[in-house]
C-alpha positions as CSV (number, residue, x, y, z in Angstrom):
1,X,0.5,-0.1,-0.3
2,X,3.0,2.4,1.2
3,X,4.9,1.7,-2.9
4,X,1.2,2.4,-4.1
5,X,0.6,6.0,-2.7
6,X,5.2,7.0,-3.3
7,X,4.2,5.8,-7.0
8,X,1.3,7.5,-7.3
9,X,3.2,10.4,-5.8
10,X,6.0,10.4,-7.6
11,X,4.3,9.9,-10.5
12,X,1.8,12.8,-9.6
13,X,5.3,15.5,-8.9
14,X,6.7,14.0,-12.4
15,X,4.1,15.6,-14.2
16,X,3.4,18.8,-12.1
17,X,7.3,19.5,-12.3
18,X,6.7,19.1,-16.1
19,X,3.5,21.1,-16.5
20,X,5.3,23.9,-14.5
21,X,8.4,23.3,-16.7
22,X,7.0,23.5,-20.5
23,X,4.7,26.5,-19.4
24,X,7.6,28.3,-17.9
25,X,9.9,27.7,-21.0
26,X,6.8,29.0,-22.9
27,X,7.5,32.1,-21.5
28,X,5.3,31.4,-18.3
29,X,7.3,34.0,-15.3
30,X,4.7,32.7,-12.5
31,X,5.0,29.2,-13.9
32,X,8.6,28.9,-14.0
33,X,9.4,29.9,-9.9
34,X,6.7,27.6,-9.4
35,X,8.4,24.9,-11.2
36,X,12.1,26.0,-9.1
37,X,9.3,26.0,-6.0
38,X,8.3,22.5,-6.4
39,X,11.7,21.9,-7.4
40,X,13.6,22.9,-4.8
41,X,12.1,21.1,-2.2
42,X,12.1,17.8,-4.0
43,X,15.5,18.2,-4.5
44,X,16.7,18.9,-0.7
45,X,14.8,15.6,-0.5
46,X,17.0,13.9,-2.9
47,X,19.9,15.9,-1.2
48,X,19.2,14.9,2.2
49,X,18.7,11.1,1.7
50,X,22.3,11.5,0.2
51,X,24.7,14.2,2.4
52,X,22.8,12.9,6.4
53,X,26.0,13.4,7.1
54,X,26.4,16.7,6.5
55,X,23.2,18.0,6.7
56,X,25.0,21.6,6.8
57,X,25.6,20.8,2.8
58,X,21.9,20.4,1.6
59,X,20.9,23.6,0.8
60,X,24.3,24.3,-1.1
61,X,24.3,22.0,-3.6
62,X,20.4,22.8,-3.7
63,X,21.5,26.3,-5.3
64,X,24.2,24.3,-7.2
65,X,21.6,21.9,-8.4
66,X,19.2,25.0,-9.4
67,X,21.6,26.7,-11.4
68,X,23.1,23.9,-13.9
69,X,19.3,22.5,-14.1
70,X,17.6,26.4,-15.1
71,X,21.8,26.8,-17.2
72,X,20.7,23.0,-18.7
73,X,16.9,23.7,-19.2
74,X,16.6,24.4,-23.1
75,X,18.7,20.7,-23.3
76,X,15.6,19.5,-21.7
77,X,14.4,16.8,-24.1
78,X,10.5,17.2,-23.6
79,X,9.6,14.3,-24.7
80,X,11.7,12.8,-21.1
81,X,11.5,11.6,-18.0
82,X,12.4,15.3,-16.2
83,X,13.2,13.8,-12.7
84,X,15.2,11.7,-14.1
85,X,17.0,14.6,-16.1
86,X,16.7,16.8,-13.0
87,X,18.6,13.4,-10.6
88,X,20.8,13.5,-13.3
89,X,22.4,16.8,-13.5
90,X,21.8,16.8,-9.1
91,X,23.8,13.4,-9.2
92,X,27.1,15.4,-10.7
93,X,26.5,18.3,-8.9
94,X,26.6,15.8,-5.3
95,X,29.6,13.9,-7.1
96,X,32.0,16.4,-8.1
97,X,31.0,17.6,-4.4
98,X,32.6,14.6,-3.2
99,X,35.5,14.6,-5.4
100,X,36.0,18.4,-3.7
101,X,35.3,17.4,0.1
102,X,37.6,14.4,-0.8
103,X,40.8,16.1,-2.1
104,X,40.3,18.8,0.6
105,X,40.4,15.9,3.5
106,X,43.8,14.3,1.9
107,X,45.0,17.8,2.1
108,X,44.8,17.4,5.9
109,X,45.8,14.0,6.8
110,X,48.7,14.3,8.6
111,X,51.6,11.8,6.6
112,X,53.6,10.8,10.3
113,X,55.4,7.7,9.1
114,X,55.1,4.9,6.0
115,X,52.0,3.4,7.2
116,X,50.2,6.4,6.7
117,X,51.4,6.8,3.8
118,X,50.9,3.5,2.4
119,X,47.1,4.0,3.5
120,X,46.5,6.8,2.5
121,X,47.7,6.7,-1.8
122,X,46.2,3.4,-1.2
123,X,45.5,1.9,-4.9
124,X,41.8,1.1,-3.5
125,X,40.9,4.7,-3.3
126,X,42.2,4.9,-7.3
127,X,40.8,2.4,-8.3
128,X,36.8,3.3,-7.3
129,X,37.3,6.5,-9.2
130,X,38.8,4.5,-12.3
131,X,36.1,2.1,-11.9
132,X,33.6,5.0,-11.7
133,X,34.8,6.7,-14.4
134,X,34.7,3.7,-16.6
135,X,30.9,3.1,-16.0
136,X,30.1,6.7,-16.4
137,X,32.0,6.6,-20.0
138,X,29.7,2.8,-20.4
139,X,26.6,4.4,-19.2
140,X,26.9,8.0,-21.9
141,X,27.0,5.3,-24.2
142,X,23.3,3.8,-23.5
143,X,20.3,5.4,-24.7
144,X,18.6,7.6,-22.3
145,X,15.4,5.2,-21.5
146,X,18.5,2.1,-21.1
147,X,20.8,4.6,-18.5
148,X,18.0,6.5,-16.7
149,X,16.2,2.6,-15.7
150,X,19.1,1.1,-15.2
151,X,20.6,4.2,-12.9
152,X,17.3,3.3,-11.0
153,X,17.1,0.0,-10.8
154,X,21.1,-1.7,-10.7
155,X,22.5,1.7,-9.2
156,X,20.0,3.6,-7.3
157,X,18.2,0.6,-6.2
158,X,14.8,1.2,-6.8
159,X,12.0,-1.3,-7.8
160,X,11.0,-2.3,-11.0
161,X,7.7,0.3,-9.9
162,X,9.4,2.7,-8.6
163,X,11.0,3.6,-12.2
164,X,8.5,3.5,-14.1
165,X,6.6,6.1,-11.7
166,X,9.2,8.1,-12.1
167,X,10.3,7.9,-15.5
168,X,6.4,8.0,-17.2
169,X,8.0,4.1,-18.4
170,X,5.1,1.1,-18.0
171,X,7.2,-1.5,-15.6
172,X,7.5,-4.5,-18.5
173,X,9.5,-0.7,-20.6
174,X,12.0,-0.7,-17.8
175,X,12.3,-4.1,-17.5
176,X,13.0,-4.6,-21.2
177,X,15.4,-1.4,-20.8
178,X,17.2,-2.4,-18.4
179,X,17.3,-5.8,-20.2
180,X,18.9,-4.5,-23.2
181,X,20.8,-1.7,-21.8
182,X,22.7,-4.8,-19.3
183,X,23.4,-6.8,-22.8
184,X,24.6,-3.7,-24.1
185,X,26.9,-2.5,-21.2
186,X,28.2,-6.7,-21.7
187,X,28.7,-6.3,-25.3
188,X,30.7,-3.0,-25.3
189,X,32.6,-4.6,-22.5
190,X,33.6,-7.7,-24.0
191,X,34.7,-6.6,-27.4
192,X,36.8,-3.6,-25.2
193,X,39.2,-7.2,-23.8
């Protein structure tokens, strides 16, 4: 029952944001203002879940994400799910913030002995960052629907139903897009060897 309510709520948010953005892009300043207000509340919740360890950073990151959405609004495809597009922008802002934070923290670690240096320069961190870059590059090669559904279901851990609610696709279409996307990724990785 709760999952259905959440899916209905996500779908309603998607429709409301889409309608407000379309009106705003058509020149309705009030609708665009309302779009930014509704989007702020939506993204604030999205970022709070991901920044629970750093609650003071949510508002700054929210402003960065809103500015990026505003600056890139001309790139939005009206036939694509708006929340997926917005979440992708917010995620990239979050990743950038985490990278900056990690860089600052590395500068503040004391190097007292060789053991500390070995830990600081461990290859695990570099491997993880490299793997994330590789994954981002692979996903960028997929069609939008496949990429978005894989990100939601496989990386964010959303259910097929939740992903369908966010993207406006049917559950069957989400399953097909994920399957085809993963198959395409496997083929690309196999040919790269």
